[in-house]
PAZAPA-4460 file (N, C-alpha, C; in steps of 0.05 Angstrom, whole numbers, plus 32768, in hexadecimal, padded with zeros to 4 digits):
% residues 344
    n_x    n_y    n_z   ca_x   ca_y   ca_z    c_x    c_y    c_z   seq   type   mol
   75AD   7982   8164   75C8   798D   814F   75CA   79A6   814E     1      X     A
   75B8   79BE   8153   75B5   79D9   8151   75C5   79E3   8169     2      X     A
   75D2   79D7   8179   75E7   79DD   818D   7604   79E1   8182     3      X     A
   7605   79D6   8166   761D   79DD   815D   761D   79EC   814E     4      X     A
   7635   79FE   8144   7637   7A16   8132   7638   7A15   8115     5      X     A
   763E   7A00   810F   7646   79FC   80F5   7632   79E9   80E8     6      X     A
   762F   79E7   80D0   761B   79D5   80BD   762E   79BC   80BC     7      X     A
   761E   79A2   80C1   7628   798E   80C3   7620   7980   80A2     8      X     A
   7635   7976   8091   7635   7968   807E   763D   794A   8088     9      X     A
   7627   7936   8075   762E   791C   807F   7633   790D   805F    10      X     A
   764F   7908   8061   765E   78FB   8046   764C   78E1   803A    11      X     A
   763C   78D5   804E   7633   78BD   8046   761B   78C5   802B    12      X     A
   7610   78E2   8032   75FB   78EF   801E   7606   78EC   8004    13      X     A
   7621   78F1   8000   762E   78F3   7FE3   7629   78D4   7FD7    14      X     A
   762D   78C2   7FE7   762C   78A7   7FD8   7612   789B   7FD6    15      X     A
   7604   78A8   7FDE   75DE   78A1   7FDA   75D5   78B3   7FC6    16      X     A
   75CC   78A9   7FAB   75C2   78AF   7F98   75AC   78C1   7F9A    17      X     A
   759B   78B9   7FB3   7587   78CB   7FBA   7586   78E4   7FC9    18      X     A
   75A3   78E3   7FD4   75A5   78FD   7FE4   75BD   790C   7FD7    19      X     A
   75CC   7903   7FC0   75E1   790E   7FBC   75DE   792C   7FB1    20      X     A
   75CA   7932   7FA1   75C2   794A   7F97   75C0   795B   7FAD    21      X     A
   75B2   7959   7FC3   75AE   7967   7FD9   75C5   796B   7FE8    22      X     A
   75DA   795C   7FEA   75F6   7958   7FF2   7609   7972   7FE2    23      X     A
   7605   7970   7FC8   7613   7986   7FBA   760F   79A0   7FC4    24      X     A
   75ED   79A4   7FC3   75E5   79BC   7FCC   75ED   79C4   7FE4    25      X     A
   75EC   79B5   7FFC   75F3   79BA   801B   7612   79C4   8010    26      X     A
   7621   79B3   8008   7640   79BF   8008   7642   79D6   7FFB    27      X     A
   763D   79DB   7FE2   763D   79F4   7FD6   7637   7A0B   7FE9    28      X     A
   761E   7A0B   7FF7   7617   7A20   8002   7626   7A25   801F    29      X     A
   7632   7A0D   802A   7640   7A0D   8040   765C   7A18   803B    30      X     A
   7667   7A16   8026   767E   7A1F   801F   767B   7A37   8018    31      X     A
   7669   7A43   800B   7664   7A5C   8000   765F   7A6F   801A    32      X     A
   7654   7A66   802A   764C   7A79   803F   765A   7A79   805B    33      X     A
   7666   7A63   805C   7673   7A60   8076   7690   7A56   8078    34      X     A
   7693   7A43   8065   76B1   7A38   805D   76B8   7A24   8075    35      X     A
   76A5   7A1F   8088   76B1   7A0A   809B   7698   79FD   809F    36      X     A
   769B   79E1   80A7   7683   79CC   80AF   7692   79B7   80BD    37      X     A
   767A   79A7   80C9   7680   7992   80D5   7680   7977   80C0    38      X     A
   768E   7962   80BC   768A   794D   80A8   7689   7934   80BB    39      X     A
   7675   7928   80B4   7669   790E   80C0   7667   78F8   80AD    40      X     A
   7663   78E0   80B1   765F   78CC   809C   7675   78BF   8090    41      X     A
   7691   78C9   809C   76A5   78C2   808D   76AF   78A4   8099    42      X     A
   76C8   789D   8089   76CF   787D   808D   76E4   787B   80A5    43      X     A
   76EB   7891   80AF   7703   7890   80C2   76F5   7889   80DA    44      X     A
   7703   7874   80EA   76F5   7869   8103   7702   7877   811C    45      X     A
   76EF   7874   8130   76F9   7881   814E   7710   7870   8153    46      X     A
   7710   7851   8151   772C   7848   8158   7745   7852   8149    47      X     A
   7748   7851   812F   775C   7860   8129   7760   787D   8133    48      X     A
   774D   7889   8133   7752   78A6   8140   775E   78A5   8161    49      X     A
   7752   7891   816D   775D   788F   818A   777A   7883   8190    50      X     A
   777D   7874   817D   779B   786A   8178   77B0   787C   8172    51      X     A
   77A5   788D   8161   77B9   78A8   8159   77BA   78BB   816F    52      X     A
   77A7   78C2   817D   77A0   78D2   818E   77B9   78C9   81A9    53      X     A
   77AC   78B3   81AF   77BD   78A2   81C4   77E1   78A7   81C0    54      X     A
   77E7   78A5   81AB   7803   789F   81A4   780C   78BC   81A4    55      X     A
   77FA   78CE   819B   7802   78EF   819B   7804   78F4   81B6    56      X     A
   77F3   78ED   81C5   77F7   78FB   81E7   780C   78EC   81F3    57      X     A
   7815   78D9   81E8   782D   78C9   81F6   7845   78D9   81EA    58      X     A
   7845   78E3   81D4   785A   78F1   81CF   7861   790B   81DB    59      X     A
   7849   791A   81DA   784A   7934   81E9   7856   7932   8204    60      X     A
   784A   7918   8213   7858   7916   822F   7876   7910   8230    61      X     A
   787E   790C   8218   789E   7903   821C   78AC   791E   822B    62      X     A
   78C6   7916   8233   78D9   792E   8238   78DF   793E   8222    63      X     A
   78E4   7958   8225   78EE   7969   8213   7902   795F   8202    64      X     A
   790F   7956   8212   792D   7943   8202   7924   7932   81F1    65      X     A
   790F   7923   81F2   7907   7911   81E0   78F8   7922   81C4    66      X     A
   78E6   7932   81D1   78D6   793D   81B8   78F0   7949   81AB    67      X     A
   78FF   7958   81AB   7910   7963   81A7   7923   7957   8193    68      X     A
   7925   7942   8193   7933   792E   8182   7926   7930   8164    69      X     A
   790F   7938   8164   7907   7938   8147   78FA   7958   8143    70      X     A
   7906   796A   8150   7900   7988   814D   7902   798D   812D    71      X     A
   78F1   799F   8127   78EB   79AA   810D   7907   79B7   8103    72      X     A
   7914   79C1   8114   792D   79D0   810A   7941   79BB   8100    73      X     A
   793B   79A3   8102   7950   7992   80F3   7948   798B   80D6    74      X     A
   7933   7998   80D2   7923   7990   80B5   791F   79A8   80A3    75      X     A
   7930   79A5   808F   7926   79B8   8073   790D   79B6   806A    76      X     A
   78FD   79A1   806F   78E1   799C   8062   78D1   79AA   8076    77      X     A
   78D5   79B1   808F   78C2   79B7   80A0   78B0   79A1   80AB    78      X     A
   78BD   798D   80B6   78B4   7977   80BF   78C0   7975   80DD    79      X     A
   78AE   7966   80EE   78B5   7962   810B   78A7   7975   8122    80      X     A
   78B5   7973   8138   78AB   797B   814D   78B1   799E   8156    81      X     A
   789B   79AC   815A   789B   79CC   8161   788F   79CE   8176    82      X     A
   78A2   79D8   818D   7898   79DF   81A5   7885   79F9   81A7    83      X     A
   787A   79F8   81C0   7865   7A0D   81C5   7874   7A29   81C1    84      X     A
   786A   7A37   81B6   7871   7A5E   81AD   7882   7A58   8196    85      X     A
   7891   7A3D   8187   78A1   7A3F   8177   7898   7A44   8158    86      X     A
   787A   7A45   8156   786E   7A4B   813B   785E   7A64   813F    87      X     A
   7860   7A74   812E   7851   7A8C   812D   783B   7A89   811B    88      X     A
   7823   7A9A   8123   780F   7AA4   810D   780C   7AC2   810E    89      X     A
   780E   7ACD   80F9   780C   7AEB   80FC   781F   7AFA   8106    90      X     A
   7838   7AE7   8108   7854   7AF7   8119   784B   7AF5   8136    91      X     A
   7837   7AE5   8144   7837   7AE2   815E   783C   7AC4   8168    92      X     A
   7846   7ABA   817C   784A   7A9C   8184   7830   7A93   818A    93      X     A
   782D   7A7B   8180   781C   7A66   8187   7820   7A52   819D    94      X     A
   780E   7A55   81AF   7814   7A41   81C9   7810   7A24   81C4    95      X     A
   7813   7A14   81B9   7817   79F8   81AB   782D   79F2   81A6    96      X     A
   7829   79D4   81AA   7844   79C2   81A4   7837   79B2   818C    97      X     A
   784C   79AC   8175   7838   7993   815F   7851   798D   8156    98      X     A
   7848   7972   8146   785A   7964   8133   784C   796B   8114    99      X     A
   785B   796E   8107   7856   796F   80EC   7860   795D   80DB   100      X     A
   784E   794E   80CA   7853   7936   80BD   7847   7937   80A2   101      X     A
   785C   7939   808A   7850   7935   8073   7851   7921   8064   102      X     A
   784B   7919   8049   784E   7903   803F   786E   78FB   803D   103      X     A
   786E   78DF   8043   7887   78D1   804C   7893   78CA   802B   104      X     A
   78A7   78E3   8023   78B2   78DF   800C   78D2   78E5   8009   105      X     A
   78E3   78E0   7FFD   78FF   78E7   7FFE   78FF   7906   7FF9   106      X     A
   7913   7912   7FFB   7914   792F   7FF2   791D   7928   7FD6   107      X     A
   7912   7942   7FC7   791F   7944   7FAB   7939   7948   7FAA   108      X     A
   7947   7943   7F90   7960   7948   7F8F   795E   7968   7F82   109      X     A
   7967   797B   7F89   7968   7998   7F7E   7983   79A0   7F7B   110      X     A
   797C   79B9   7F6B   7991   79CB   7F60   798A   79E8   7F6B   111      X     A
   7997   79FD   7F66   7995   7A18   7F6E   7980   7A21   7F5F   112      X     A
   7979   7A19   7F47   7967   7A22   7F32   794D   7A15   7F3A   113      X     A
   7948   7A04   7F4C   792B   79F6   7F56   7923   7A08   7F64   114      X     A
   7908   7A0A   7F63   78F4   7A20   7F76   78FB   7A11   7F92   115      X     A
   78F9   7A23   7FA5   78FC   7A21   7FC5   78E7   7A11   7FCC   116      X     A
   78CF   7A0E   7FC1   78BD   79FD   7FD0   78BB   79E3   7FC9   117      X     A
   78D2   79D8   7FB8   78D4   79BB   7FB1   78DD   79B0   7FC8   118      X     A
   78E5   79C2   7FDB   78F4   79B7   7FF6   78D9   79AA   8008   119      X     A
   78BE   79B7   8005   78A9   79B0   8017   78AC   7989   8011   120      X     A
   78B5   7980   7FFF   78B2   7962   7FFC   78CF   7952   8006   121      X     A
   78C8   7942   8018   78DD   793A   8029   78D3   7923   803B   122      X     A
   78EA   7919   804C   78E3   7904   805F   78DB   7911   807F   123      X     A
   78CB   7904   8083   78BF   7907   80A6   78D4   7903   80BB   124      X     A
   78D0   790E   80CE   78E2   7906   80E9   78CD   78F8   80FE   125      X     A
   78D9   78DC   8105   78C5   78D0   8114   78D3   78C7   8132   126      X     A
   78C4   78CA   8147   78D3   78CA   8164   78DC   78AA   8169   127      X     A
   78F2   78A0   816C   78FD   7887   8177   78EA   787E   818C   128      X     A
   78E4   788B   819B   78D5   7883   81B4   78BA   787C   81B1   129      X     A
   78B0   7881   8199   7891   7878   8191   7890   786C   8172   130      X     A
   789D   7858   816F   789F   784F   8151   7884   784B   8148   131      X     A
   786A   7849   815A   7853   7845   814E   7845   785B   8143   132      X     A
   7852   7875   8145   7847   788A   813B   784A   788F   8119   133      X     A
   7860   7881   810F   7863   7883   80F5   784C   7878   80DF   134      X     A
   7844   785D   80E9   7830   7850   80DF   7816   7859   80E0   135      X     A
   780E   7860   80FA   77F3   7872   8100   77EF   7887   80F2   136      X     A
   7803   789A   80F4   7803   78B5   80E7   7800   78B4   80C6   137      X     A
   780E   78A1   80BA   780D   789F   809E   77F4   7893   8095   138      X     A
   77E8   787E   80A9   77D1   7871   80A1   77B8   788C   80A1   139      X     A
   77BA   7897   80B3   77AB   78B5   80B8   77A9   78C9   80A2   140      X     A
   77C1   78CA   809A   77C7   78DE   807D   77BA   78CE   8068   141      X     A
   77B9   78B3   8067   77B1   78A6   804E   7790   78A7   804D   142      X     A
   7786   78A5   8067   7769   78A1   806B   775B   78C4   806B   143      X     A
   7768   78D5   8071   7760   78F1   8069   7764   78FA   8052   144      X     A
   7778   78F0   8044   777E   78FB   8029   7763   78F5   8016   145      X     A
   7760   78D6   801A   7747   78CB   800C   772C   78D9   800E   146      X     A
   7729   78E0   8026   7712   78F1   802F   7712   790C   8020   147      X     A
   772D   7918   8027   7730   792E   801A   772B   7936   7FFA   148      X     A
   7734   7922   7FE9   7733   7922   7FD2   7712   791E   7FC8   149      X     A
   7708   7911   7FDD   76E8   7908   7FD1   76DC   7924   7FD5   150      X     A
   76E0   792F   7FEB   76D8   794B   7FE9   76D9   7962   7FD9   151      X     A
   76F3   795F   7FCC   76FA   7971   7FBF   76ED   796E   7FA1   152      X     A
   76ED   7956   7F9F   76DE   794D   7F80   76BF   7955   7F88   153      X     A
   76B4   7952   7F9E   7696   7959   7FA4   7694   7975   7FA4   154      X     A
   76A7   7987   7FAC   76A6   79A4   7FAA   76A2   79AA   7F88   155      X     A
   76B7   79A0   7F7D   76B9   79A6   7F5F   769F   79A0   7F51   156      X     A
   7696   7985   7F59   7672   7985   7F4D   7660   7994   7F53   157      X     A
   7665   799F   7F6C   7651   79B1   7F7A   7650   79C8   7F68   158      X     A
   766A   79D2   7F63   766C   79EB   7F51   7664   79E8   7F32   159      X     A
   765E   79CE   7F28   7658   79C9   7F0F   766E   79C9   7EFC   160      X     A
   7682   79BA   7F0A   769F   79BD   7EFD   76A7   79A0   7EFE   161      X     A
   76B6   7996   7EE9   76BC   7976   7EE6   76CB   7972   7F05   162      X     A
   76C5   795B   7F0E   76D7   7950   7F24   76F1   794A   7F25   163      X     A
   76FE   794F   7F0A   771C   794B   7F0D   7729   7963   7F06   164      X     A
   7719   797B   7F0A   7728   7996   7F06   7741   799B   7F17   165      X     A
   7741   7991   7F30   775A   7996   7F37   776C   797D   7F3C   166      X     A
   776A   796D   7F2C   777E   7956   7F29   7798   795F   7F29   167      X     A
   77A1   7972   7F15   77BB   7973   7F13   77C7   7984   7F32   168      X     A
   77B2   7990   7F40   77BE   7997   7F5D   77C1   7989   7F73   169      X     A
   77B5   7970   7F70   77B3   795C   7F80   77BF   7945   7F78   170      X     A
   77CE   7947   7F62   77D9   7931   7F5A   77F2   7927   7F69   171      X     A
   77F5   790D   7F66   780F   7903   7F73   782E   790C   7F69   172      X     A
   7841   790C   7F7D   7842   7907   7F96   7833   7913   7FAC   173      X     A
   7822   7906   7FB7   7811   7914   7FD0   7824   792A   7FDB   174      X     A
   7811   7941   7FE0   781E   7953   7FF1   7807   795B   8003   175      X     A
   7808   7955   801C   77F9   795A   8039   7808   7962   804D   176      X     A
   77FB   7967   8065   7809   796E   8079   77F6   7961   8090   177      X     A
   77FE   7955   80A6   77F1   794D   80BC   77FF   795A   80D5   178      X     A
   77F0   7964   80E7   77F7   7973   8101   77EA   7965   8114   179      X     A
   7800   7959   8123   77F1   7953   813F   77F8   7968   8156   180      X     A
   77E1   796E   8167   77E8   7989   816F   77DA   7983   8191   181      X     A
   77EE   7992   819E   77E6   798E   81BE   77E6   79AF   81C3   182      X     A
   77D0   79B6   81D1   77CD   79CE   81DF   77D1   79D2   81F9   183      X     A
   77EA   79DD   8201   77EC   79D4   8223   77D5   79E4   822F   184      X     A
   77CC   79DD   824A   77BA   79EA   8258   77C6   7A07   825F   185      X     A
   77AF   7A18   8261   77B8   7A35   826B   77B0   7A3B   8289   186      X     A
   77C8   7A3C   8295   77C1   7A3A   82B4   77BF   7A54   82BD   187      X     A
   77C2   7A6A   82AF   77C7   7A84   82B8   77C5   7A98   82A4   188      X     A
   77BF   7AB0   82AA   77BC   7AC2   8299   77D6   7ACD   828B   189      X     A
   77F0   7AC0   8292   7806   7ACC   828B   7811   7AC1   8270   190      X     A
   7808   7AA6   826B   7810   7A99   825A   77FC   7AA0   823E   191      X     A
   77FF   7A9C   8225   77EC   7AA4   820F   77DA   7A99   820D   192      X     A
   77C7   7AAB   8202   77A7   7AA0   81FC   77A5   7A94   81E4   193      X     A
   77C0   7A9B   81CF   77C0   7A93   81B8   77C7   7A7B   81B0   194      X     A
   77B2   7A64   81AA   77BB   7A49   81A6   77CA   7A45   818C   195      X     A
   77B8   7A52   8176   77C1   7A57   8163   77B7   7A70   8155   196      X     A
   77C1   7A83   814E   77B7   7AA1   8142   77A0   7A9B   812C   197      X     A
   7791   7AB4   8127   777F   7AB5   810F   778F   7AB1   80F4   198      X     A
   7783   7AA1   80E6   778E   7A9F   80CF   7778   7A8E   80BB   199      X     A
   7783   7A8F   80A0   7774   7A7D   808C   778A   7A64   8088   200      X     A
   777F   7A4E   807E   778D   7A34   807B   7799   7A3D   805D   201      X     A
   77B4   7A37   8057   77BF   7A3E   8040   77BA   7A23   8025   202      X     A
   77AB   7A11   8030   77A9   79F9   8019   778E   79F9   800F   203      X     A
   7786   79E3   8008   776B   79D9   7FFD   7756   79D5   800D   204      X     A
   7759   79C2   801E   774A   79BB   8032   7755   79B5   804E   205      X     A
   7747   79B9   8063   774F   79AF   807D   7740   7997   8088   206      X     A
   7744   7984   8094   7736   7974   80A4   773F   7972   80C0   207      X     A
   7735   797D   80D2   773A   797D   80F2   772A   796E   8103   208      X     A
   7738   795A   8112   7727   7951   812A   7735   795D   813F   209      X     A
   7723   7963   8152   7724   7975   816B   7719   7963   817F   210      X     A
   772B   7964   819C   771F   7957   81B1   7706   796A   81C0   211      X     A
   76FE   7960   81D1   76E6   7970   81DE   76EB   7986   81F1   212      X     A
   7702   798F   81EE   770A   79A8   8205   7703   79C2   81F2   213      X     A
   76FF   79C1   81DB   76F6   79DA   81D3   770F   79F7   81CE   214      X     A
   770B   7A06   81C0   7717   7A20   81BB   771F   7A22   819C   215      X     A
   7711   7A16   8187   7712   7A1E   816F   7702   7A34   816B   216      X     A
   7705   7A46   815F   76EF   7A5D   8157   76F1   7A66   8135   217      X     A
   76DB   7A6A   812F   76DC   7A72   8110   76D1   7A8D   8116   218      X     A
   76DD   7AA2   80FD   76D2   7ABC   80FC   76B7   7ABE   80EC   219      X     A
   76A6   7AC6   80F5   768F   7ACA   80DF   7685   7AE8   80D9   220      X     A
   7675   7AF2   80D0   766A   7B09   80CB   765D   7B13   80E7   221      X     A
   765A   7B00   80F9   7650   7B0C   8110   7665   7B0C   8125   222      X     A
   767B   7B02   811E   7695   7B02   8131   769B   7AE5   8137   223      X     A
   76B0   7AE2   814A   76B9   7AC7   8153   76A4   7AB4   815C   224      X     A
   769E   7A9E   814F   768F   7A85   815B   76A2   7A6E   8162   225      X     A
   7696   7A66   817B   76A4   7A4B   8183   76A0   7A31   8172   226      X     A
   76AE   7A21   816D   76AB   7A0B   815B   76A6   79F5   8174   227      X     A
   7691   79ED   817D   7692   79D8   8192   769B   79BB   817D   228      X     A
   76A1   79AB   818D   76A7   798C   8189   7694   7981   8182   229      X     A
   768F   796D   8172   767C   795F   8169   7688   7945   8165   230      X     A
   767B   7937   8173   7688   7916   8175   7689   790B   815F   231      X     A
   769F   78FF   8156   76A6   78F0   813F   76A7   7900   8120   232      X     A
   76A3   791D   8125   76A4   792C   810D   76C0   7939   8108   233      X     A
   76C8   793D   80EF   76DB   794F   80E9   76D0   7967   80E5   234      X     A
   76E1   7980   80EC   76DD   799C   80E6   76E8   799E   80CA   235      X     A
   76D8   79AB   80B7   76E9   79A9   809A   76E7   79C9   8094   236      X     A
   76FD   79D2   8088   76FB   79EF   807F   7710   79EF   8064   237      X     A
   7705   7A02   8055   7712   7A0B   803B   7728   7A1B   8040   238      X     A
   773B   7A10   802D   775C   7A1C   802F   7758   7A33   8018   239      X     A
   776B   7A43   801A   7771   7A5C   800A   7774   7A54   7FEA   240      X     A
   777D   7A3D   7FE4   777E   7A31   7FC9   7766   7A32   7FBA   241      X     A
   7753   7A1F   7FCA   7735   7A1F   7FBE   772A   7A3A   7FBE   242      X     A
   772E   7A52   7FCC   7723   7A6D   7FCE   772E   7A76   7FB5   243      X     A
   7748   7A76   7FB1   7757   7A7F   7F9C   7747   7A76   7F82   244      X     A
   7748   7A5B   7F80   7741   7A52   7F67   7722   7A53   7F5F   245      X     A
   7715   7A5C   7F74   76F2   7A61   7F6C   76EF   7A81   7F6D   246      X     A
   7707   7A91   7F6B   7707   7AAC   7F6D   76F0   7AB5   7F83   247      X     A
   76F2   7AA6   7F9E   76E9   7AB2   7FB4   76CC   7AA4   7FB7   248      X     A
   76C4   7A92   7FA4   76A4   7A88   7FA9   76AC   7A76   7FBF   249      X     A
   76BB   7A6A   7FC0   76C3   7A53   7FD9   76CF   7A67   7FEE   250      X     A
   76CA   7A64   800C   76D4   7A77   8018   76E9   7A68   802F   251      X     A
   7702   7A75   802F   7711   7A6D   8041   7712   7A7C   805B   252      X     A
   7701   7A71   806C   7700   7A81   8088   7714   7A86   809D   253      X     A
   7716   7AA0   80AC   772A   7AA2   80C1   7722   7A92   80DA   254      X     A
   7734   7A84   80E4   7730   7A74   80FA   7743   7A74   8112   255      X     A
   7743   7A69   8127   7755   7A70   8140   7751   7A58   8153   256      X     A
   7763   7A54   8162   7764   7A46   817A   776F   7A58   8199   257      X     A
   7759   7A5A   81A9   7759   7A69   81C1   7760   7A55   81DA   258      X     A
   7774   7A61   81E6   777A   7A4E   81FA   776C   7A5E   8217   259      X     A
   7758   7A56   8222   774B   7A66   823A   7756   7A5C   8250   260      X     A
   7758   7A72   8263   7763   7A71   8280   7757   7A59   828F   261      X     A
   776A   7A4F   8296   7765   7A31   82AB   7758   7A1F   829A   262      X     A
   7760   7A1E   8281   7758   7A07   8270   776C   79EF   8273   263      X     A
   7763   79D4   8266   7770   79C2   8266   777E   79BC   824B   264      X     A
   7793   79A7   824C   77A1   79A1   8234   7785   7998   821B   265      X     A
   7790   79A4   8202   777F   799E   81F1   778F   7994   81D7   266      X     A
   7786   797B   81C8   7792   796E   81B3   7782   7971   8198   267      X     A
   778F   7970   8184   7783   7974   8171   7793   7963   8155   268      X     A
   7786   7959   813E   778D   7948   812A   7789   795B   8110   269      X     A
   779B   796B   8109   7798   797C   80EE   77A4   796B   80D9   270      X     A
   7790   796D   80BB   7797   7965   80AA   7794   7977   808F   271      X     A
   77A4   7980   807F   77A9   7990   806D   77AE   7987   8054   272      X     A
   779C   7987   8040   77A3   797D   8023   77AF   7992   8011   273      X     A
   77C5   7994   800C   77D1   79AA   7FF8   77D8   79A1   7FE2   274      X     A
   77E0   79B6   7FCF   77E6   79B0   7FB6   7804   79A3   7FAF   275      X     A
   7808   7998   7F9A   781E   798A   7F94   7834   799E   7F95   276      X     A
   784A   7995   7F97   7861   79AD   7F95   7867   79B2   7F79   277      X     A
   785D   799F   7F65   7864   79A0   7F47   784B   79B2   7F3D   278      X     A
   7835   79BA   7F4C   7820   79CD   7F3B   7831   79E6   7F3A   279      X     A
   7821   79F4   7F2A   7829   7A12   7F25   781A   7A26   7F31   280      X     A
   7806   7A34   7F1C   77F5   7A43   7F24   77DC   7A3D   7F31   281      X     A
   77CE   7A51   7F42   77B4   7A46   7F4D   779F   7A47   7F35   282      X     A
   7797   7A31   7F2C   777F   7A31   7F18   7767   7A3F   7F1C   283      X     A
   775C   7A53   7F0A   7746   7A60   7F10   7731   7A50   7F00   284      X     A
   7721   7A43   7F11   7709   7A2E   7F04   76F8   7A46   7EF9   285      X     A
   76EA   7A36   7EE1   76D8   7A43   7ED1   76B8   7A3E   7EDA   286      X     A
   76B0   7A4D   7EF2   769A   7A4B   7EFE   7683   7A4D   7EEC   287      X     A
   766C   7A42   7EEF   7655   7A4D   7EE2   7653   7A67   7EE0   288      X     A
   7643   7A74   7ECC   7643   7A92   7ED7   7630   7A9A   7EEB   289      X     A
   7618   7A8E   7EF4   760F   7A96   7F08   761B   7A93   7F21   290      X     A
   7629   7A81   7F21   763C   7A7C   7F3F   7658   7A8E   7F3E   291      X     A
   7660   7A96   7F20   7679   7AAC   7F21   766D   7AC2   7F29   292      X     A
   7651   7ACE   7F24   7651   7AE4   7F30   7648   7AEA   7F4B   293      X     A
   764D   7AD2   7F5A   7647   7AD4   7F72   7666   7AD5   7F84   294      X     A
   767B   7ACB   7F71   7697   7ACA   7F7B   76A1   7AEC   7F81   295      X     A
   76A7   7AEC   7F9B   76B0   7B07   7FA3   76C9   7B0D   7FA0   296      X     A
   76DB   7AFF   7F93   76F9   7AFB   7F95   7703   7AF5   7FB0   297      X     A
   7721   7AE7   7FAC   772C   7AE0   7FC7   772D   7AF9   7FD9   298      X     A
   7730   7AF2   7FF3   7730   7B04   8008   7748   7AFF   8014   299      X     A
   775E   7B0B   800A   777B   7B03   8014   777D   7B16   802F   300      X     A
   7788   7B04   8041   7794   7B15   805D   77A6   7B24   8059   301      X     A
   77A3   7B3E   805E   77BC   7B51   805A   77D2   7B4B   806B   302      X     A
   77D2   7B3B   8081   77EA   7B36   808D   77F5   7B1C   8084   303      X     A
   77ED   7B0F   806F   77F5   7AF6   8062   77EC   7AFA   8048   304      X     A
   77F3   7B08   8036   77EE   7B08   8018   77F2   7AF2   800C   305      X     A
   77DE   7AEB   7FF5   77E2   7AD3   7FE7   77F9   7AD6   7FD1   306      X     A
   7805   7ABD   7FCA   780F   7AC1   7FA9   77F8   7AAB   7F9C   307      X     A
   77F5   7AAF   7F82   77E9   7A9B   7F75   77FC   7A81   7F6F   308      X     A
   7816   7A88   7F6D   7827   7A75   7F6D   7826   7A5B   7F80   309      X     A
   7815   7A42   7F7C   7817   7A32   7F95   782D   7A2D   7FA5   310      X     A
   7845   7A25   7F99   7859   7A1A   7FA6   7863   7A36   7FBB   311      X     A
   786A   7A4E   7FAA   7872   7A60   7FBA   7862   7A67   7FD2   312      X     A
   7842   7A6B   7FCF   782E   7A6F   7FE0   7832   7A57   7FF9   313      X     A
   7836   7A3C   7FF2   7837   7A2D   800A   7851   7A30   8018   314      X     A
   786B   7A35   800B   7883   7A37   8017   7881   7A4E   802A   315      X     A
   7878   7A62   801F   7873   7A7A   802F   7867   7A79   8048   316      X     A
   7856   7A67   804E   7848   7A66   8068   785B   7A57   8078   317      X     A
   7868   7A41   806F   787C   7A33   807F   7890   7A45   808C   318      X     A
   789C   7A51   8079   78B5   7A61   8080   78B2   7A7B   8092   319      X     A
   7895   7A85   8092   788C   7A9D   80A7   7887   7A8D   80BE   320      X     A
   787B   7A73   80C2   7877   7A67   80D5   788B   7A5D   80E6   321      X     A
   78A1   7A52   80DD   78B7   7A40   80EC   78CC   7A50   80E3   322      X     A
   78D4   7A63   80F6   78EB   7A76   80F1   7908   7A66   80F4   323      X     A
   7904   7A54   8109   791B   7A47   810B   7927   7A38   80F4   324      X     A
   7916   7A2A   80E8   791C   7A1A   80D0   7926   7A2D   80BA   325      X     A
   7915   7A44   80B5   791A   7A54   80A1   7935   7A5F   80A8   326      X     A
   793D   7A69   80C3   795C   7A77   80C5   796C   7A66   80BD   327      X     A
   7969   7A47   80C2   797A   7A39   80C0   7980   7A2B   80A2   328      X     A
   796A   7A2E   8096   7970   7A1F   807B   7963   7A34   8063   329      X     A
   795B   7A44   8069   7954   7A57   8053   795B   7A75   805E   330      X     A
   7979   7A80   8061   797B   7A99   806A   7974   7AB1   805D   331      X     A
   7973   7AAB   8042   796A   7AC1   8031   794E   7ACE   8036   332      X     A
   793F   7AB8   8036   791E   7AB7   803D   791B   7ABD   805B   333      X     A
   792C   7AB8   806E   792C   7ACA   8087   7936   7AE1   8091   334      X     A
   7947   7AEC   807A   7949   7B08   807E   7931   7B18   8074   335      X     A
   7924   7B0C   805F   7909   7B1A   8050   78F3   7B20   806D   336      X     A
   78F3   7B08   8074   78E1   7B04   8087   78E6   7B1E   80A0   337      X     A
   78FA   7B1C   80AC   7900   7B28   80BD   7903   7B48   80B6   338      X     A
   7903   7B51   809C   7908   7B71   8096   78EA   7B73   8092   339      X     A
   78D9   7B5C   8082   78C1   7B69   8076   78A7   7B58   8082   340      X     A
   78B5   7B49   8098   7897   7B38   80A5   7887   7B28   808E   341      X     A
   7896   7B23   8077   788D   7B0C   8065   7898   7B09   8056   342      X     A
   7893   7AF6   803E   78A7   7AF0   8024   7897   7AFE   800B   343      X     A
   78AC   7B08   7FFE   78AB   7B20   7FEC   78A7   7B0C   7FC9   344      X     A
***
């Protein structure tokens, strides 16, 4: 197991009274020092994963005319297909195509006085050519959400806090994002190395399944480290909401995906659990004094500064990343981004 660069956390240890305390200690250390780990011992079957992966591959092999029928530019809720180079990270294009799928909910009936981030709730777009995708994707979201909430509560207990401390933030109606991702093969040196650029995740937790091709890298104090795929494991990382809520005790680490020359296609399934659209400010959790002394404060990306308002922070990332949607549905915010490279 030493061949793998990240700690390995076994979720089964949480359910065993004889190993539970050791689990909490490992989780707290890993989250504090690294912010990334492999998760094994979960309840998601390889059959469920392989079925969703096969359908994902069939979608990305469709003609562009079919994929474009659910193009994200049709959705003010930022749902649907995004072609390669159509999403930006740190204002540079990402060489990947993807489908963004949120909780399947009706759009809220809004007035001009309602906050813009209420638009993050709404229906998904589904491809007519692959009707099985809807059932598979929503089942995956449900399984991932249960695992993510279990981990969130475990983090809180590990920090000697009530396990319900985040309940208002993760309350129903559920807010989460599933990304089905294809990184096309990089056949020469002329198309981009950036699969997805260096960034922190904006939500609470991310659970990522990656295939065996590689390309994910995590930034450490010693530089970039390749995160080798581990069979049947998710790669879990902490998002900025958890970093802010613990005043930097929990670490949201910078990561990227690199497309190496002469590589083959890479596929991944990324799940992000995010705050309710009705939540307000990021709560500052009252850590025990000895842990609070170790909190260094959140390390905000100067190219992507944070807001403490949960909704504003969530919508900001979507507006900056998907300019075709922003230009069409949010013209005032689009002008801000063009002028300032950010939302003010």
